[in-house]
N, C-alpha and C positions, 0 to 999 in steps of 0.2 A: 558532624562535619557536613557541610553543604555539598549536595550531590550535583552532578552535571549530566545533561542529556544533549546528544548531538542529533540533529534532525535534518534530513534531506527533504527537498520539496516543500519548503516552509513559506512560499510566497503567498499562498491562499489556502482556502478550504481546510482540510483536516490537518495539514502540516502547520499552518498558522495557528489554528485553534489549539493544537497540542503545545506549541511553543508558549502561547499565552497562559494555558492552564498550568504547565509546569513552573513557569515564572511566578504565577500567583501562589504556588505551593512552596516557594522559597528556593527553588532549584536555580543553578546556573543553566542557561540555555545557549547552545551554539546552534543558531538557525542558519541553514545554508540554502541558497537559491541561485539560479543561473544569473540573475541580474540584480545584485544587491543595491545598485545605485537607484533602482526604482522603488525600493522599500522605504516607507516613511513611518509605519506604525511600530514595527518591532524595534527599530533603532532607537526609539524613545523610551523603551522599557529598561528598568534597572536589571542588571545581571543578565542581559541578553546581548550576545555578540553575533553579528551577522557577517557571514563569510560567503565568498563565491564558490559555487560548485555545480558543475555539469557532470552528472554521473556517467556519461558516455566518454568522458575525457580522463584517461587513466593518470596522466601526469598531474592534472589538477586535483584529482582525488588524493594522490600521494601528498601533494603540497598542502592541501587544505586539512587533511587528517593530521599531518605533522604540526601544523599551526594550532589546531585544536588541542592536541595533546600537550603542546608547550604552554597552553593557557591553563588547562585544568586536567586532573585525572578524570577520564570519561567513565561514567557508570552505566549509561544506557545509550545505545545507538538505535535510532528510529529510522529505518529505511522506508521512507514514504514517497519518494519521487516516483512518478509514473503518470500514465495517462491512458485513456480509453481509445479503442479503435473499433468502429462499428461499420460493417459493410460485408457484402458477400465476398468470400475469399477469391472467387474467380476474377473479381474486378479490382483487387488490391495490388498495387505494384510491389515488386520485390523490394524496392527501396523503403517503402512504408512498413513492410513486414520486418525487415532488418532493423529499422529504427525502433519499432515497438519492442522487439526482443532485446535490443541493445539497452534501452532505457529501463523497461519494467523488470527484466530478469537479470541481465548481465550487470546492470548498474548496482543492483543489490549485492550480487556476488562480489563485485569489485570493492565496494565500500566495506563490506564485512571482512573480506580478506585483509584489507589494509588495517583494520582495527584488531584483528585476532591477536597479534603479538602483544599489544598493549593489555588486553584482557588476560591473556595467558600468563604474562609476567605477574600480574596482580592477583591471579587466581580468583577473579570475580568479573562480573559484567553481564549485561542483558542485551541481546539483539532482538529487536522487534521489527517485523516487516508488515506493511499494509498489503494484504492480499485482497480477498473479496469473496462474497458468496460465489462469484465467478471462478473461484479456485476450488469450489466444492461440487458444482454442477454447471452444466453448459446451457446457455441460451442461444437461440439462433442469431445469425448475422453478427457474431462477435468472436469468431473462432480464434483469431490471432491473439486477441486480448485474453481469452480463456486459456490458451496455450501457455502464456506467461504466468498467469496466476495459479494454474494447476501445478506448473513446474516449481513455483515458489513454495507451495504447500509441501510437495514431496521433498524438495531440497531441505526445507527447514526441519522436517522430521528426521531426515538422515543426519543433518548437522547437529541435532540435539544429542545424538549418540557420540559424535565426533568431539564435540565441545564439552559435554558433560563431565568428562574426565578432569577438566581443568576448572570445574565449578562455574562454567559459563552457560548461561541459559540462552535459548533461541526460541522466539515465539512469533506467532502470526496473529494479526487482528483482521478478521474477515467481516467487513461491513456489508450490509445490504445497501439499499439506496441511501445516498446522502444528498441533502438539498444543495445541489450545485447545477451548473449548466453542462453536466457530463454528456448527455446525449447530443446536445447541439455542437459541442466541441469535439465529439468523437466520431461523428458520421463521416464516412468516406464518400464523397459526392460523385466519385467515378464508378458507381455501382452499375452492374450489368442490368439492362432494362428488364430482363426476364425475372429478376428477383424483386421487382418493385412491389408486387402484391404482398410478398412475405415481409418486406421491410415496413410497409404501411401497417400491417397487422401487428408487427413487433412493436413499432413505435406507439401505436394507439394503446396497446396493452401496457407497454412500459410507462407511458404517461400516466395511466390510471394507477399503476402500482406505486409510482413516485409520490402519490398523495399520502402514502404511509411512510415516507422516507424519514430518516433520522437527521438531526442537525449535525454539523461537524463537531460541535461542542459535546454532544451526546457520545459520539464515537471517541472523541478525545478522552472522555472519562474512562472508557474501556482500555485505551492505551495506558493511561495512568495506573489502572488496576493491574494490567499485565506487567508493568515496570516495577511495581512495588509489592505485589502480594506474596512473593517468594515461593510460589507454587511450582512444582515440577509438572508444568502444563504447557503444551505447545500451542494449541489452537484456541482462540477466543472469538467466537461468533458474536458479532456486535450489531445491535439494533433489533427492535421488535420484529420487523419483517423478516430479517435474516434468521432469527431464532425460530420463528414460526415455520418457515420453509424447511429449515434444517431438521426440525422435529418431524415434519411430514415425511421427509426423505427417509429418516430412520424408521418411521412407522410402516411405510408401505414397501420399502426396499428400492434399490437403485433403478431397476428397469421399469417398474410401475411409475416411479416418480418422473423418469425421463419421458414417458408417454404423456403424463399429465402436463409437463412443461410444454411439450410439442402441441398438445391440444389447446393450451392456454395462449401460447404466443404465435402459433402458426395456424391452428384451426384444423 
């Protein structure tokens, strides 16, 4: 029987790459994005349905999930919608903090909550969330972003116990760098001037590290693995850079690794 994946944040990057990969594997794909009228590539693919979804809009979540379930039994929900926010906390407005948490964290909880009854009734299903290596350790000048990704990692681990009773899996894919314009789109330009030296060091080091970044297609392969391997495994660290750093953290321990990150990115 043909399986179906529901994807949030499918307009570009990892979301779009995942939609295309699953479609190529013979899956039905329900790709959601805030402005589907602007999408021209996914709409041309067989077995791909494009629907509108803003994960901060609860009413739209409910209507879009209902529409998706009316079309197909959903086997996998990939919570991918989110964005970065870089800048010193002191200079970030409350509005931007709330928006980041609303999208990156609460959006995932809302979409998951909407699909749980469907999965519970069927006694099967897989939830996957894009977290980040930023959910496993912290870099400077990204504290609000890290707050959302750390929260998702802990929430997913807790939910694995809650949902496992119903044969529902929940997993996270934690990529390292992905070849996108993440830094340029993420920087909060209202930074306090006293942090400019730290920000410059951070971005210089970050730019060098991005030379080892994975492509969105490489990370999509890990999403496919998580969706189909049937393992009782919550966390999938994705990308050569992420796996190298994760291994280093395990090797030296949390506190020593934190000091190494500070030396590398702050000096």
